[in-house]
C-alpha positions in Angstrom: 129.4 99.9 112.8 133.0 98.8 112.2 135.5 99.5 114.9 139.0 100.9 114.2 140.5 97.5 114.9 138.6 96.1 112.0 141.0 97.9 109.6 144.2 96.4 111.1 146.4 94.0 109.1 149.4 91.7 109.9 151.6 94.6 108.7 150.1 97.2 111.1 152.8 98.7 113.4 152.4 98.3 117.2 151.7 102.0 117.7 148.8 101.8 115.2 147.5 98.6 116.8 147.5 100.2 120.3 145.7 103.4 119.0 143.1 101.3 117.2 142.4 99.3 120.3 142.1 102.4 122.4 139.7 104.1 120.0 137.7 100.8 119.6 137.2 100.5 123.4 136.1 104.1 123.7 133.6 103.8 120.8 132.3 100.5 122.2 131.7 102.1 125.6 129.6 104.8 124.0 127.3 102.3 122.3 124.6 100.1 123.9 125.4 96.5 124.5 123.8 94.5 121.6 120.9 92.3 122.4 121.7 88.7 123.3 124.9 89.5 125.2 124.7 88.9 129.0 126.8 91.9 130.0 126.1 94.1 132.9 127.0 97.8 132.9 129.7 97.0 135.5 131.3 94.5 133.1 131.0 96.6 130.0 134.6 97.9 130.0 135.9 94.3 130.3 133.6 93.2 127.5 134.6 96.1 125.2 138.3 95.5 125.9 138.0 91.8 125.2 136.1 92.5 122.0 138.7 95.1 120.8 141.7 92.9 121.7 140.1 89.8 120.2 139.5 91.5 116.8 143.0 93.0 116.9 144.6 89.6 117.5 142.5 88.1 114.7 143.4 90.8 112.2 147.1 91.1 113.0 147.9 87.5 113.9 149.8 88.8 116.9 149.3 87.5 120.5 149.1 91.1 122.0 149.7 89.8 125.5 149.3 93.3 126.9 145.6 92.9 126.8 145.5 89.9 129.1 144.8 89.8 132.8 147.9 88.9 134.9 
């Protein structure tokens, strides 16, 4: 099932990007981890966040540094 971040474009405003990322992480957390991924339940939030931010970066062409660990 497509996530909200899949509909982002390079013209998407930052508020829409943030909302799509938040909704995508929430939806990902509700779904089971797909087969073939070595993700434990404890790491699921990090995996979902990485997935959402990665797709958002790809779709918008922006670095979105707020999704990185400092």
